[in-house]
C-alpha positions in Angstrom: -3.3 -23.7 14.3 -2.2 -21.1 16.5 -5.2 -18.7 17.9 -5.3 -15.2 17.3 -4.4 -13.1 20.0 -7.5 -11.6 21.0 -6.9 -8.2 21.0 -5.6 -8.8 17.1 -8.4 -8.9 14.2 -7.8 -9.8 10.7 -9.2 -6.7 8.4 -12.5 -7.4 6.8 -13.8 -6.0 3.5 -14.5 -2.5 4.1 -13.9 0.9 3.1 -11.6 3.0 4.7 -12.2 6.6 3.9 -10.0 9.6 3.7 -9.6 13.3 2.8 -8.2 13.1 -0.5 -8.8 9.1 -1.4 -10.9 6.0 -0.1 -9.9 2.5 -0.1 -12.1 0.1 -1.3 -12.3 -3.6 -1.0 -10.7 -4.2 -5.3 -13.8 -5.8 -7.4 -14.6 -5.9 -10.9 -15.9 -2.6 -11.6 -12.4 -1.0 -10.7 -11.0 -2.5 -13.5 -11.5 -0.2 -16.7 -10.2 2.5 -14.5 -7.4 0.5 -13.1 -6.2 -0.7 -16.4 -6.2 3.0 -17.3 -4.4 4.3 -14.5 -1.7 1.6 -14.0 -1.3 -0.4 -16.9 -1.7 -0.3 -20.9 0.8 1.4 -23.2 4.1 2.8 -21.6 3.0 1.1 -18.1 4.8 -2.1 -17.9 7.9 -0.7 -15.6 5.2 -0.5 -13.1 4.9 -4.0 -13.2 8.8 -4.5 -12.2 8.8 -5.0 -9.1 6.0 -6.8 -8.4 5.4 -10.7 -8.4 3.0 -10.5 -11.3 3.6 -9.8 -15.2 1.8 -6.8 -16.6 -1.9 -7.4 -17.7 -1.5 -8.2 -21.3 -5.1 -6.1 -21.7 -8.2 -5.1 -19.5 -9.9 -8.4 -20.0 -6.1 -9.9 -18.5 -6.7 -7.6 -15.6 -10.2 -8.2 -15.0 -8.9 -11.8 -14.8 -6.5 -11.2 -12.1 -9.0 -8.6 -10.3 -11.5 -12.0 -10.0 -9.0 -14.3 -8.5 -7.2 -10.9 -6.3 -10.5 -10.2 -4.8 -11.5 -13.3 -3.5 -8.0 -13.9 -1.5 -8.5 -12.9 2.5 -4.4 -12.9 2.4 -3.3 -10.7 0.3 -6.6 -8.4 0.9 -6.3 -6.1 -2.1 -7.8 -2.5 -2.0 -8.4 -0.1 -4.7 -7.5 3.3 -4.6 -9.9 5.4 -5.0 -9.0 9.0 -6.2 -12.1 11.2 -4.4 -11.5 14.3 -6.7 -12.7 12.0 -9.9 -14.3 9.0 -8.2 -12.3 6.5 -10.6 -9.8 3.7 -9.3 -6.2 5.1 -9.6 -4.1 2.4 -8.1 -3.9 -0.5 -5.5 -2.5 -2.5 -2.7 -3.0 -4.9 0.2 -2.6 -5.9 3.5 -1.1 -9.2 3.5 1.3 -11.8 5.4 -0.8 -11.3 8.5 -0.1 -12.7 11.5 -2.8 -12.3 14.0 -1.3 -14.5 16.6 1.4 -11.8 17.1 -0.3 -8.5 16.0 1.5 -8.6 12.4 0.6 -7.3 9.6 2.1 -6.1 5.8 1.2 -3.5 3.5 2.6 -4.7 -0.2 1.5 -5.1 -3.5 1.6 -1.5 -3.9 0.6 0.3 -7.7 0.1 2.9 -7.4 -1.0 4.7 -10.9 0.6 7.2 -12.9 -1.7 10.2 -11.6 -1.1 9.6 -7.8 1.8 8.8 -7.8 4.1 10.6 -5.6 1.4 13.0 -4.6 -0.9 13.3 -1.2 -3.3 10.6 -2.4 -0.6 8.0 -2.6 0.6 9.6 0.9 -3.2 9.4 2.2 -3.4 5.3 1.0 -0.5 4.6 3.0 -2.2 6.4 5.9 -5.2 4.7 5.8 -3.6 1.2 5.7 -1.6 1.8 8.5 -4.4 3.6 10.7 -6.7 1.0 10.3 -3.8 -1.5 10.9 -3.1 -0.3 14.5 -6.0 1.8 15.2 -8.6 -1.0 13.8 -7.4 -4.2 14.3 -4.9 -3.8 17.1 -1.4 -4.7 15.7 1.7 -4.5 17.1 3.7 -4.6 13.7 3.4 -3.1 10.4 5.6 -4.2 8.0 7.3 -3.0 4.4 8.9 -5.1 2.3 10.5 -5.0 -1.1 13.5 -5.9 -3.9 16.4 -4.8 -2.3 16.9 -2.8 -5.7 13.8 -1.5 -5.8 15.4 2.3 -4.2 12.2 4.4 -5.0 10.2 1.8 -2.7 13.3 2.1 0.2 13.0 5.8 0.1 9.1 5.9 0.0 9.3 3.2 3.5 11.8 5.7 5.2 9.7 9.2 3.8 6.5 7.1 5.6 8.1 7.1 8.6 9.2 3.0 8.5 12.5 1.5 10.3 15.3 -0.4 8.0 15.7 -3.6 9.7 18.2 -5.6 7.5 18.2 -7.7 3.8 17.0 -10.9 4.2 19.3 -12.8 1.3 18.5 -15.0 -1.7 14.3 -14.5 0.6 12.6 -15.5 -2.9 12.9 -16.1 -6.4 10.3 -13.5 -8.6 9.9 -13.7 -12.2 13.0 -16.1 -12.7 15.0 -13.9 -10.3 16.6 -13.6 -7.3 15.3 -11.8 -4.9 17.5 -10.0 -1.6 14.0 -8.6 0.6 14.6 -5.2 2.3 12.6 -5.2 5.5 10.8 -2.0 6.9 8.8 -1.9 10.2 6.9 0.6 12.1 5.5 -0.3 15.9 2.4 0.9 17.8 4.7 2.4 19.6 5.7 4.7 17.1 2.5 5.3 15.5 1.4 8.1 17.6 4.2 10.4 16.3 4.0 8.7 12.8 0.4 9.8 12.9 0.6 13.4 13.6 2.9 14.1 11.3 1.3 12.1 8.2 -1.5 14.0 9.5 0.1 17.7 9.5 1.5 16.8 6.1 -1.6 16.1 4.3 -3.8 18.9 6.6 -5.2 20.9 3.1 -3.2 24.1 4.4 -0.1 22.3 3.7 -0.8 22.8 0.0 -1.2 25.6 -2.2 -3.9 26.5 -5.0 -1.6 23.8 -7.6 -1.4 21.1 -4.9 2.1 21.7 -4.1 3.0 21.1 -0.8 4.3 23.6 2.1 6.3 21.5 4.3 8.0 18.6 3.4 7.2 15.2 5.2 9.0 15.1 8.4 8.7 11.7 10.6 12.4 11.5 12.2 
């Protein structure tokens, strides 16, 4: 097995604190709020592009979390809304190659309360900052089903570069998946970071939480 490069470290189970949200290692305590935010009646479509099917009930989600919380890769985090103190989504760091300084954000499931808000953007920012600045990675990846247009738009908005499509890359839930690949490099991170921090600044939002300036990373 190839040894990790001495400059690159695998992620640990640590909390990542932001202004609007906190990433916490996924645990059983997050299940009730996570189920309410991302599963249950009317929420099945949120699982359309994930590897797993939507849980039939809260107990099924608890079983999934119990297993997911033991994994090192993917390493799952709950996204905690600091305004409520409750889990409002989840995401993971995954497909880690410390020998080459590569890591991916994936298994993203942002609940209806934070999807397309500054909390989701900050959740991405916290993972990217951790990947580059704490773990020393050279490359931060985003991959998605090529038919998942919202995910591809999000990758572009967050400052990832499209690299192409891996045809017949996977079989997911019995269906072919062509995978669209996106990346951000360590040399690009300083400018992406500056743009994300400027957009996330409190003065960019009015009293109702609406943005005053769009996120512009290109």
